[in-house]
PAVEX-442457 format. One record per residue (C-alpha): y, z, x; residue in three letters. Coordinates in pm, whole numbers, padded with zeros to 5 digits, always signed. Layout:
REM PAVEX-442457
YZXALA/...
***
This chain:
REM PAVEX-442457
+11467+10584+05725UNK/+11567+10548+05381UNK/+11379+10334+05044UNK/+11664+10204+04793UNK/+11478+10170+04450UNK/+11561+09795+04332UNK/+11609+09796+03991UNK/+11260+09594+03919UNK/+11116+09900+04118UNK/+11199+10127+03828UNK/+10969+10195+03567UNK/+11126+10165+03211UNK/+10988+10520+03171UNK/+11224+10686+03438UNK/+11502+10518+03258UNK/+11697+10696+02990UNK/+11832+10533+02721UNK/+12243+10502+02688UNK/+12211+10682+02323UNK/+12005+10972+02467UNK/+12210+11053+02775UNK/+12514+11023+02573UNK/+12384+11296+02335UNK/+12301+11551+02615UNK/+12660+11460+02787UNK/+12781+11572+02381UNK/+12561+11847+02336UNK/+12695+11992+02731UNK/+13034+11927+02659UNK/+13017+12076+02335UNK/+12814+12431+02442UNK/+13147+12461+02632UNK/+13429+12306+02344UNK/+13268+12538+02156UNK/+13305+12850+02335UNK/+13657+12806+02400UNK/+13663+12810+01955UNK/+13671+12429+01918UNK/+13371+12452+01617UNK/+13339+12197+01286UNK/+13446+11929+01258UNK/+13727+11933+01511UNK/+13417+11932+01753UNK/+13281+11562+01793UNK/+13637+11459+01767UNK/+13732+11684+02061UNK/+13403+11669+02233UNK/+13478+11241+02206UNK/+13856+11270+02310UNK/+13822+11309+02692UNK/+13656+11685+02603UNK/+14031+11879+02574UNK/+14082+12204+02488UNK/+14337+12213+02181UNK/+14601+12435+02156UNK/+14628+12640+02439UNK/+14893+12874+02535UNK/+15114+12827+02816UNK/+15023+13188+03064UNK/+15197+13415+03237UNK/+15308+13316+03581UNK/+15284+12957+03502UNK/+15498+12730+03712UNK/+15741+12476+03656UNK/+15660+12249+03928UNK/+15515+11888+03891UNK/+15162+11889+03876UNK/+14921+11698+04177UNK/+14799+11392+03982UNK/+14481+11431+03843UNK/+14277+11160+04045UNK/+14394+11357+04331UNK/+14303+11683+04196UNK/+13935+11567+04117UNK/+13901+11329+04420UNK/+14023+11513+04713UNK/+13832+11849+04712UNK/+13627+12149+04945UNK/+13282+12205+04763UNK/+13061+12241+05020UNK/+12772+12270+04869UNK/+12779+11899+04768UNK/+12948+11809+05116UNK/+13179+11887+05393UNK/+13381+11581+05331UNK/+13672+11596+05097UNK/+13543+11290+04916UNK/+13187+11413+04876UNK/+13204+11664+04638UNK/+13340+11386+04358UNK/+13043+11125+04501UNK/+12812+11353+04449UNK/+12829+11630+04151UNK/+12842+11372+03920UNK/+12470+11447+03797UNK/+12529+11851+03826UNK/+12399+12039+03543UNK/+12616+12328+03439UNK/+12476+12402+03054UNK/+12326+12614+03007UNK/+12515+12811+03234UNK/+12483+13220+03261UNK/+12696+13469+03491UNK/+12452+13815+03596UNK/+12708+14112+03600UNK/+12574+14347+03817UNK/+12622+14670+04060UNK/+12855+14947+04010UNK/+12933+14896+03620UNK/+12871+15113+03315UNK/+12760+14786+03107UNK/+12587+14549+03364UNK/+12469+14189+03147UNK/+12368+13846+03177UNK/+12651+13633+02950UNK/+12554+13305+02863UNK/+12873+13116+02917UNK/+12965+13044+02586UNK/+12897+13405+02445UNK/+13133+13506+02730UNK/+13458+13325+02662UNK/+13413+13409+02284UNK/+13570+13715+02408UNK/+13808+13574+02621UNK/+14109+13369+02499UNK/+14178+13034+02684UNK/+14569+12962+02834UNK/+14671+12716+03073UNK/+14876+12837+03362UNK/+14995+12591+03686UNK/+14922+12718+04030UNK/+14971+12662+04377UNK/+14675+12582+04576UNK/+14697+12623+04892UNK/+14391+12557+05180UNK/+14334+12662+05528UNK/+14385+12347+05679UNK/+14722+12300+05553UNK/+14715+12118+05236UNK/+14847+12188+04921UNK/+14845+12100+04513UNK/+14985+12242+04213UNK/+14702+12250+03934UNK/+14723+12340+03586UNK/+14417+12546+03530UNK/+14277+12670+03174UNK/+14117+13005+03201UNK/+14112+13396+03150UNK/+14214+13673+03385UNK/+13985+13831+03565UNK/+14075+14174+03491UNK/+14025+14150+03110UNK/+13628+14096+03209UNK/+13658+14344+03475UNK/+13737+14570+03232UNK/+13528+14492+02957UNK/+13248+14590+03169UNK/+13359+14921+03308UNK/+13378+14953+03665UNK/+13242+15285+03770UNK/+13450+15497+03992UNK/+13255+15378+04330UNK/+13346+15019+04246UNK/+13569+14898+04534UNK/+13501+14588+04560UNK/+13392+14258+04373UNK/+13138+14044+04527UNK/+13106+13654+04348UNK/+12833+13431+04438UNK/+12757+13074+04389UNK/+12454+12909+04276UNK/+12204+12856+04513UNK/+12002+12531+04407UNK/+12002+12258+04699UNK/+11815+12019+04455UNK/+12097+11917+04266UNK/+12340+12090+04594UNK/+12361+11821+04879UNK/+12507+11975+05091UNK/+12251+12312+05075UNK/+11989+12114+05232UNK/+12025+12072+05639UNK/+12113+11727+05722UNK/+12441+11541+05751UNK/+12611+11635+05426UNK/+12559+12028+05504UNK/+12809+12252+05642UNK/+12589+12519+05876UNK/+12642+12778+05638UNK/+12439+13064+05533UNK/+12336+12985+05155UNK/+12429+13110+04863UNK/+12776+13130+04916UNK/+12959+13418+04858UNK/+13330+13561+04850UNK/+13468+13852+04769UNK/+13819+14089+04619UNK/+13908+14431+04671UNK/+13882+14559+04306UNK/+14245+14623+04291UNK/+14300+14272+04389UNK/+14025+14143+04121UNK/+14270+14378+03808UNK/+14586+14160+03933UNK/+14698+13942+03648UNK/+14737+13640+03870UNK/+14323+13651+03921UNK/+14208+13367+03678UNK/+13854+13235+03647UNK/+13869+12888+03557UNK/+13675+12687+03334UNK/+13894+12385+03286UNK/+14232+12164+03426UNK/+14441+11964+03263UNK/+14305+12070+02933UNK/+14024+11957+03022UNK/+13627+12082+03112UNK/+13601+12154+03457UNK/+13466+11874+03651UNK/+13155+11947+03807UNK/+13332+11864+04177UNK/+13621+12130+04115UNK/+13369+12447+04064UNK/+13209+12395+03720UNK/+13141+12506+03486UNK/+13342+12863+03613UNK/+13529+12948+03904UNK/+13745+13191+04068UNK/+14127+13109+04141UNK/+14334+13327+04358UNK/+14652+13158+04424UNK/+14833+13357+04652UNK/+14509+13357+04880UNK/+14340+13015+05091UNK/+14168+12845+04897UNK/+13857+12856+04984UNK/+13846+13236+04821UNK/+13822+13077+04510UNK/+13460+13050+04450UNK/+13329+12801+04244UNK/+13008+12732+03974UNK/+13004+13115+04002UNK/+12621+13277+03885UNK/+12698+13618+03966UNK/+12983+13900+03982UNK/+12845+14234+04168UNK/+13095+14517+04183UNK/+13002+14742+04472UNK/+13127+15014+04712UNK/+13140+14852+05089UNK/+13357+14528+05123UNK/+13117+14222+05125UNK/+13030+13999+05383UNK/+13154+13674+05298UNK/+13019+13359+05345UNK/+13356+13237+05612UNK/+13326+13549+05745UNK/+12996+13549+05832UNK/+13030+13223+05982UNK/+13325+13290+06125UNK/+13552+13579+06152UNK/+13753+13472+06437UNK/+13964+13232+06174UNK/+13879+13290+05851UNK/+13895+13674+05729UNK/+13821+13875+05437UNK/+14207+13895+05293UNK/+14285+13543+05388UNK/+14608+13606+05223UNK/+14859+13246+05309UNK/+15027+13370+05550UNK/+15281+13136+05776UNK/+15325+13409+06036UNK/+14951+13402+06139UNK/+14802+13084+06286UNK/+14445+12967+06220UNK/+14324+12922+06581UNK/+14331+12559+06529UNK/+14631+12476+06369UNK/+14928+12631+06245UNK/+15000+12749+05901UNK/+15364+12733+05908UNK/+15404+12426+05683UNK/+15210+12225+05457UNK/+15133+11871+05323UNK/+15160+11844+04957UNK/+14827+11595+04843UNK/+14985+11300+04676UNK/+15369+11331+04727UNK/+15412+11363+05115UNK/+15316+11035+05303UNK/+15208+11094+05689UNK/+15559+11037+05788UNK/+15691+11290+05521UNK/+15805+11569+05631UNK/+15623+11899+05530UNK/+15691+12161+05323UNK/+15754+12527+05433UNK/+15441+12743+05324UNK/+15580+13027+05155UNK/+15418+13426+05234UNK/+15172+13461+04937UNK/+15201+13099+04838UNK/+15483+13207+04651UNK/+15320+13488+04524UNK/+15532+13746+04697UNK/+15725+13889+04444UNK/+15398+13917+04243UNK/+15120+14061+04551UNK/+15321+14198+04773UNK/+15282+14550+04662UNK/+14912+14504+04657UNK/+14924+14553+05050UNK/+15187+14784+05106UNK/+15141+14955+05442UNK/+14868+14699+05561UNK/+14899+14515+05911UNK/+14850+14170+05776UNK/+14843+13987+06132UNK/+14522+14216+06187UNK/+14375+14216+05867UNK/+14434+13847+05790UNK/
***
């Protein structure tokens, strides 16, 4: 049973005045924009104008393909912390608090630290990169991300010789993330969400830590305020709302491997020759462009990034290490 409170039942003291709400929203956005170098007199104008990052340079490896529409990118998502349906994140993440935000760097590094997001971004200039995003359910998008190379952060914290993998952890906060609670929205996963890369994968210049898309601050439903983007792997490897990055000697036990290792491998490189047990990976549907009756696109090995990343897996049996 649910009790829906009608307006007369809500005390006036519980209602946030619009001017205070706007001020809070402005301060949150201002912190992220200031971290990206938007300061002084430019800050209020930038924050009011759609929270844009100004003067972004186009990064390397950026595609010339037409991006998926902003509406589709921000309304059709996998973010199980807010529900297992594709529309659940945009519906349930609106009040998710993303400022202030900190990221802990731990494990086999010479410079462990806890970074406030704005301090972290001061050391890493942002750029825009248009990448393909391919999900294991056989749908894809083209997204203009805003971020900086993961390897820049890795170099800064100086991994020790024992560091072989990088483990990422999402925020655990069931009060804000209804998908982490038992119930209809939950996906039955062990929380918090954990993902991982080999250290050489993390050092590849394609791997990106993203804080925005379409030139704007990252929307909550897309993994705000900071997420990973690994474009040659299936989308679930690109972990969202990161609060911890840990350098470890042994391969991390990631969330989907723990949940179902038969269907979701640690590497999860996009591979048309290795089908998911419940559907083919040989073709895909591009969100926003292909109708139900349109022919599907042929899936590209490593999501089209084979020239850049195939050498990482030389000598590996990619059907065994899927």
